[in-house]
Every structure is written in C-alpha cells, then in structure tokens.
C-alpha positions as a printed NumPy array, in Angstrom:
array([[  52.632,  192.362, -121.71 ],
       [  56.435,  192.009, -122.072],
       [  57.446,  188.388, -122.572],
       [  60.458,  186.206, -122.198],
       [  60.561,  183.677, -124.99 ],
       [  61.755,  180.822, -122.751],
       [  61.629,  181.033, -118.966],
       [  63.015,  178.361, -116.616],
       [  61.953,  178.808, -112.994],
       [  62.936,  176.658, -110.018],
       [  60.378,  177.252, -107.267],
       [  62.144,  175.441, -104.429],
       [  61.735,  173.91 , -102.028],
       [  63.835,  175.893,  -99.567],
       [  66.825,  173.93 ,  -98.186],
       [  66.463,  171.462, -101.061],
       [  69.61 ,  172.033, -103.088],
       [  68.607,  175.104, -105.087],
       [  71.923,  176.871, -104.415],
       [  73.771,  173.758, -105.594],
       [  71.646,  173.8  , -108.736],
       [  72.348,  177.481, -109.383],
       [  76.097,  177.056, -108.917],
       [  76.14 ,  174.257, -111.48 ],
       [  73.811,  175.7  , -114.116],
       [  75.461,  179.127, -113.851],
       [  78.555,  177.587, -115.405],
       [  76.588,  177.122, -118.623],
       [  76.546,  180.361, -120.685],
       [  73.308,  179.289, -122.371],
       [  71.344,  180.524, -119.349],
       [  70.47 ,  184.206, -118.946],
       [  70.411,  185.091, -115.248],
       [  70.432,  188.021, -112.852],
       [  73.997,  189.408, -112.644],
       [  73.732,  190.079, -108.913],
       [  71.958,  187.276, -107.069],
       [  70.621,  183.751, -107.401],
       [  67.149,  184.535, -106.046],
       [  65.372,  187.411, -107.777],
       [  62.148,  187.33 , -105.691],
       [  60.106,  189.218, -108.287],
       [  56.887,  187.199, -108.031],
       [  56.892,  186.923, -104.235],
       [  57.428,  190.707, -104.176],
       [  54.335,  191.212, -106.35 ],
       [  52.097,  188.673, -104.614],
       [  53.471,  188.348, -101.061],
       [  54.946,  191.817, -100.572],
       [  58.345,  190.217,  -99.925],
       [  61.158,  192.649,  -98.992],
       [  63.921,  190.442, -100.407],
       [  64.089,  191.975, -103.87 ],
       [  64.552,  195.501, -102.524],
       [  67.015,  194.3  ,  -99.894],
       [  69.428,  192.912, -102.482],
       [  68.936,  195.89 , -104.799],
       [  69.729,  198.338, -101.99 ],
       [  72.743,  196.285, -100.908],
       [  74.292,  196.207, -104.375],
       [  73.506,  199.868, -105.074],
       [  75.46 ,  200.827, -101.956],
       [  78.36 ,  198.676, -103.131],
       [  78.211,  200.321, -106.534],
       [  78.4  ,  203.782, -104.945],
       [  81.362,  202.785, -102.773],
       [  83.381,  201.286, -105.609],
       [  82.647,  203.704, -108.45 ],
       [  81.769,  207.139, -106.988],
       [  83.3  ,  209.266, -109.758],
       [  82.273,  207.036, -112.657],
       [  78.785,  206.701, -111.214],
       [  78.133,  210.425, -110.796],
       [  77.51 ,  211.333, -114.492],
       [  75.616,  208.103, -115.082],
       [  73.349,  208.696, -112.085],
       [  72.868,  212.322, -113.101],
       [  71.769,  211.274, -116.593],
       [  69.53 ,  208.547, -115.195],
       [  67.808,  210.971, -112.796],
       [  67.374,  213.452, -115.634],
       [  65.57 ,  210.859, -117.706],
       [  68.504,  210.372, -120.056],
       [  68.69 ,  214.047, -121.069],
       [  71.959,  214.804, -119.307],
       [  74.787,  215.356, -121.815],
       [  78.032,  213.693, -120.701],
       [  81.298,  215.519, -121.328],
       [  84.537,  214.158, -122.804],
       [  85.885,  213.802, -119.301],
       [  82.779,  211.928, -118.225],
       [  81.753,  209.635, -121.1  ],
       [  78.667,  207.444, -120.692],
       [  79.263,  204.059, -119.114],
       [  76.76 ,  201.6  , -120.562],
       [  77.526,  198.855, -118.06 ],
       [  76.976,  201.178, -115.107],
       [  73.801,  202.525, -116.687],
       [  72.442,  199.011, -117.033],
       [  73.334,  198.163, -113.428],
       [  71.668,  201.349, -112.259],
       [  68.454,  200.406, -114.031],
       [  68.487,  196.972, -112.392],
       [  69.119,  198.404, -108.939],
       [  66.873,  201.47 , -109.038],
       [  64.367,  200.894, -111.84 ],
       [  60.631,  200.458, -111.326],
       [  59.75 ,  196.857, -110.548],
       [  57.387,  195.63 , -113.228],
       [  57.209,  193.013, -115.978],
       [  59.309,  195.137, -118.311],
       [  62.037,  195.338, -115.649],
       [  61.934,  191.575, -115.066],
       [  61.983,  190.799, -118.786],
       [  64.93 ,  193.114, -119.378],
       [  66.793,  191.679, -116.399],
       [  66.602,  188.164, -117.836],
       [  66.555,  189.07 , -121.53 ],
       [  67.855,  186.188, -123.623],
       [  70.828,  187.25 , -125.707],
       [  72.738,  185.613, -128.545],
       [  73.533,  181.926, -127.957],
       [  71.424,  181.822, -124.794],
       [  68.544,  179.356, -124.565],
       [  66.648,  180.093, -121.344],
       [  66.101,  182.884, -118.874],
       [  66.751,  181.317, -115.453],
       [  65.213,  182.321, -112.123],
       [  65.85 ,  180.076, -109.09 ],
       [  63.805,  181.46 , -106.189],
       [  62.492,  178.94 , -103.626],
       [  60.024,  181.455, -102.181],
       [  57.952,  181.2  , -105.361],
       [  56.6  ,  177.884, -104.024],
       [  54.274,  179.838, -101.715],
       [  52.975,  182.49 , -104.12 ],
       [  49.293,  182.493, -105.003],
       [  47.697,  180.809, -107.998],
       [  47.693,  184.27 , -109.59 ],
       [  51.457,  184.341, -109.164],
       [  51.887,  181.148, -111.163],
       [  49.444,  182.452, -113.771],
       [  51.63 ,  185.57 , -114.007],
       [  54.724,  183.438, -114.664],
       [  52.803,  181.657, -117.407],
       [  51.62 ,  184.914, -118.945],
       [  55.023,  186.597, -118.991],
       [  56.71 ,  183.737, -120.83 ],
       [  56.239,  182.266, -124.253],
       [  57.407,  178.899, -122.94 ],
       [  57.473,  178.254, -119.202],
       [  59.354,  175.361, -117.592],
       [  59.039,  174.884, -113.824],
       [  61.328,  172.74 , -111.667],
       [  60.144,  171.825, -108.169],
       [  62.753,  170.092, -105.989],
       [  61.135,  168.306, -103.051],
       [  62.832,  167.228,  -99.857],
       [  61.482,  164.973,  -97.128],
       [  59.338,  167.575,  -95.282],
       [  60.441,  166.299,  -91.873],
       [  64.114,  166.767,  -92.708],
       [  63.504,  170.03 ,  -94.576],
       [  61.605,  171.554,  -91.657],
       [  64.411,  170.706,  -89.215],
       [  67.089,  172.016,  -91.578],
       [  65.091,  175.196,  -92.21 ],
       [  64.582,  175.777,  -88.494],
       [  68.303,  175.425,  -87.747],
       [  69.233,  177.582,  -90.735],
       [  67.221,  180.415,  -89.241],
       [  69.144,  180.138,  -85.956],
       [  72.632,  179.88 ,  -87.45 ],
       [  73.334,  183.608,  -87.418],
       [  71.555,  184.406,  -84.153],
       [  73.62 ,  185.124,  -81.004],
       [  75.139,  181.833,  -79.937],
       [  74.024,  180.159,  -83.142],
       [  72.445,  176.709,  -83.355],
       [  74.211,  175.48 ,  -80.224],
       [  72.692,  178.202,  -78.031],
       [  69.233,  177.673,  -79.524],
       [  69.307,  173.931,  -78.832],
       [  70.658,  174.47 ,  -75.331],
       [  67.636,  176.657,  -74.649],
       [  64.872,  174.92 ,  -76.616],
       [  66.238,  171.505,  -77.584],
       [  64.344,  169.668,  -74.872],
       [  60.978,  171.327,  -75.565],
       [  59.539,  168.951,  -78.167],
       [  56.149,  170.706,  -78.346],
       [  57.869,  174.019,  -79.095],
       [  60.135,  172.452,  -81.721],
       [  57.188,  170.664,  -83.329],
       [  55.246,  173.896,  -83.654],
       [  58.272,  175.646,  -85.149],
       [  58.719,  172.807,  -87.679],
       [  55.09 ,  172.412,  -88.73 ],
       [  53.316,  175.761,  -88.746],
       [  53.669,  179.391,  -89.693],
       [  54.199,  181.208,  -92.953],
       [  57.908,  180.486,  -93.058],
       [  58.012,  176.762,  -92.284],
       [  54.488,  175.349,  -92.528],
       [  53.657,  176.897,  -95.883],
       [  57.038,  176.011,  -97.367],
       [  56.479,  172.366,  -96.427],
       [  53.03 ,  172.227,  -97.996],
       [  54.141,  170.74 , -101.293],
       [  50.615,  169.514, -101.979],
       [  49.254,  173.066, -101.925],
       [  51.867,  174.188, -104.462],
       [  51.247,  171.212, -106.755],
       [  47.488,  171.813, -106.629],
       [  47.953,  175.457, -107.621],
       [  50.078,  174.401, -110.594],
       [  47.538,  171.743, -111.551],
       [  44.707,  174.283, -111.521],
       [  46.563,  176.172, -114.251],
       [  47.427,  173.089, -116.266],
       [  51.097,  173.322, -115.294],
       [  51.638,  169.668, -114.374],
       [  52.385,  168.123, -117.77 ],
       [  55.793,  166.601, -118.437],
       [  56.625,  169.467, -120.792],
       [  55.883,  172.135, -118.172],
       [  56.733,  170.71 , -114.739],
       [  59.625,  168.579, -113.538],
       [  59.593,  167.296, -109.963],
       [  62.939,  166.134, -108.604],
       [  64.094,  165.043, -105.164],
       [  66.805,  166.555, -103.007],
       [  67.934,  163.121, -101.884],
       [  69.108,  162.355, -105.448],
       [  71.606,  165.236, -105.422],
       [  73.8  ,  163.35 , -102.985],
       [  73.469,  159.928, -104.629],
       [  73.068,  160.545, -108.375],
       [  74.009,  164.192, -109.12 ],
       [  74.938,  163.414, -112.726],
       [  71.484,  161.978, -113.426],
       [  69.857,  164.899, -111.613],
       [  71.562,  167.417, -113.906],
       [  71.014,  165.293, -117.015],
       [  67.266,  165.099, -116.316],
       [  67.047,  168.892, -116.075],
       [  68.741,  169.39 , -119.425],
       [  66.436,  166.791, -120.992],
       [  63.433,  168.626, -119.522],
       [  64.682,  171.849, -121.114],
       [  65.356,  170.133, -124.463],
       [  69.006,  171.207, -124.263],
       [  72.082,  169.054, -124.916],
       [  73.753,  168.364, -121.58 ],
       [  77.435,  169.32 , -121.292],
       [  79.921,  166.636, -120.244],
       [  79.973,  166.165, -116.485],
       [  83.547,  167.475, -116.431],
       [  82.093,  170.874, -117.385],
       [  80.728,  171.274, -113.859],
       [  84.145,  170.804, -112.216],
       [  83.96 ,  170.146, -108.466],
       [  80.563,  171.742, -107.819],
       [  78.656,  168.645, -108.912],
       [  79.569,  166.777, -105.746],
       [  79.945,  169.729, -103.364],
       [  77.297,  170.708, -100.818],
       [  76.746,  174.461, -100.982],
       [  75.268,  176.666,  -98.24 ],
       [  74.627,  173.587,  -96.121],
       [  73.399,  173.776,  -92.545],
       [  75.719,  171.907,  -90.128],
       [  74.464,  168.403,  -89.388],
       [  72.633,  168.283,  -86.051],
       [  70.646,  165.225,  -85.022],
       [  66.9  ,  165.713,  -84.73 ],
       [  65.375,  164.502,  -81.457],
       [  63.725,  161.11 ,  -82.07 ],
       [  60.437,  162.186,  -80.461],
       [  60.251,  165.253,  -82.693],
       [  61.01 ,  163.197,  -85.785],
       [  58.209,  160.751,  -84.954],
       [  55.69 ,  163.557,  -84.457],
       [  56.675,  165.247,  -87.724],
       [  56.511,  161.958,  -89.627],
       [  52.959,  161.486,  -88.418],
       [  52.072,  165.109,  -89.167],
       [  53.235,  164.998,  -92.777],
       [  52.17 ,  161.427,  -93.576],
       [  48.785,  162.396,  -95.043],
       [  50.253,  164.99 ,  -97.397],
       [  53.032,  162.651,  -98.519],
       [  50.582,  159.847,  -99.268],
       [  48.379,  162.149, -101.329],
       [  51.311,  163.51 , -103.329],
       [  52.516,  159.942, -103.852],
       [  49.147,  158.908, -105.211],
       [  48.294,  161.915, -107.328],
       [  51.425,  163.648, -108.564],
       [  54.712,  161.803, -108.267],
       [  56.237,  158.723, -106.654],
       [  58.129,  159.911, -103.589],
       [  61.315,  158.236, -102.274],
       [  60.73 ,  155.184, -100.102],
       [  62.602,  156.875,  -97.237],
       [  59.772,  159.415,  -96.947],
       [  57.292,  156.661,  -96.177],
       [  59.229,  155.015,  -93.349]])
C-alpha cells in the first residue's frame, strides 16, 4: 500500500477553528498540502460516500478549462491517450498542468492521495485538515494509520452546545434571507431548534466527541505521540500557546510568532455572533452533560466553562 512517511491530520471538530489553523500552518513551507483546498475529504469519500471531494475537483477543473483552454488542450489529449500523445514544438508539455489534471481527474485511491500530499525536499509533514473525518468509521481511522509511516492526529474540541448552535447558523447563512430569516421563522420554536442542534448525521454525529475518541482508542491512537486534543476556546485566549503545542506534538521547531503575521489573532470563516435562546442553551447543556463528564474522566480535562 502506498505510504506517506509522516502524515498530520486534523479531524475537526467542525466550527472549531480548523480554518484558522490551516491559514496559520499553511504559511510554513515545511508542510505538504493540497494545492487547491484546505479540506481534502478523501477518507469520508471512501467511508461515508461524501460528495465533497468530487465537488471541489469538478469546480477547479472547470476553472482550469476557462483559464487555460489552449495550453490545456495538448495536455488533456496526452492524458486521455495514456501519455502516448506526442506534443509538437508549438504545444510543448506543461508539467504543472499535467500534475493539476491528475489531481482533478485521476482515480481516487491511496496512490492518488499519497501523490497529492507527497513530502518533498525540506518538507516535514503531509497535512490534511478535514473536520468531516471525525465521523468516519473505525475502519477509516485504521486506513489513515495504514497509509502513513507515522500518523499524528489533532482533534480540536469545542463546547458542544456552542458548536451545535454555530453549526446550525452556519448552514442557514447562505439560504434565502440568511440567519435573520431563519430565526424570524424558527427562533421561537425551542423544540425544533433543540432537535436541529442535537440529532442527525450533520449535527448530532459531529458533536459526539466521545464516539470519535472511542474509535481512536480502539486502534491505540490515544497516546501522547499519536493524538493531541486541543480546545477551540484557547484559540481566542492563548493562540501562541495553541500553535506552539502543535509544533511540539509534531516534534518540529516552532517559528517565531511574527512568522504568522496577523492571522494568529484573526477569526477566519466565522459565523456572525447571534445569541442562543436561554431555554435552548439549558436543554443542550443537559443533553451533552453526560458525554462531557465521560470525556472529562476518561480522555482529557475539558475547560471549566463546559461544566457550568
């Protein structure tokens, strides 16, 4: 099976600062990453039949066609011919376009994934930050382990009550009328909001941190050398320490904080602040209390604010 020597994967949680993390770590050339997107979605494609990976590939292929029609024609012709097409002097091969074409149209398998994130000279880790990986099966995590010589997993947790509300509003942001119209229609229906924030494949499963941690534990992926659990709340209060801890986990010297310019203290892709109804918050606190207490006792000490 094709392998990546060192693979660093952040598995979420969704709405827990993963875009902020990507924007900061992407400034370090020691990470090999996908040239197109932050979230690759390879393992949730394999195990959850997720459409996301093909959506971004189709989107960028269309852009490639629009921007480089003449340059792309001989490259695409050669690619379709299995590499047997002979370019002419007027149409020399374009290695960069050929590589992009493979990423956007190639067969999705371990060889494709390994080539996408192949570690090159002076690079230390292949990096894949895809929050949806938190809800793949145990087999999915075993696959990550098998494809890498050394696997490091980062799991950023956020208070599940706050994450559920943020995730719900994020999904409404681009709907007709946006968040304001949604709340005008449903904001007073606490039972409806509670169901939306506590159940279903999109919200309920993403908030089940205990399930994810148990899957990792079943594969022996909970040791300090293999799993780092961090908290979203720390990004706002101690971002420097947050980044420093990640570099220490990866056994890499951390750059000076000035290296990260303004992105270290900038919220990225944030959902506009909208107060959660007090009754909903109380119901969600009660709903998630059991899971939080079990995580707190078995896996990691959660922030005190989660327990209030």
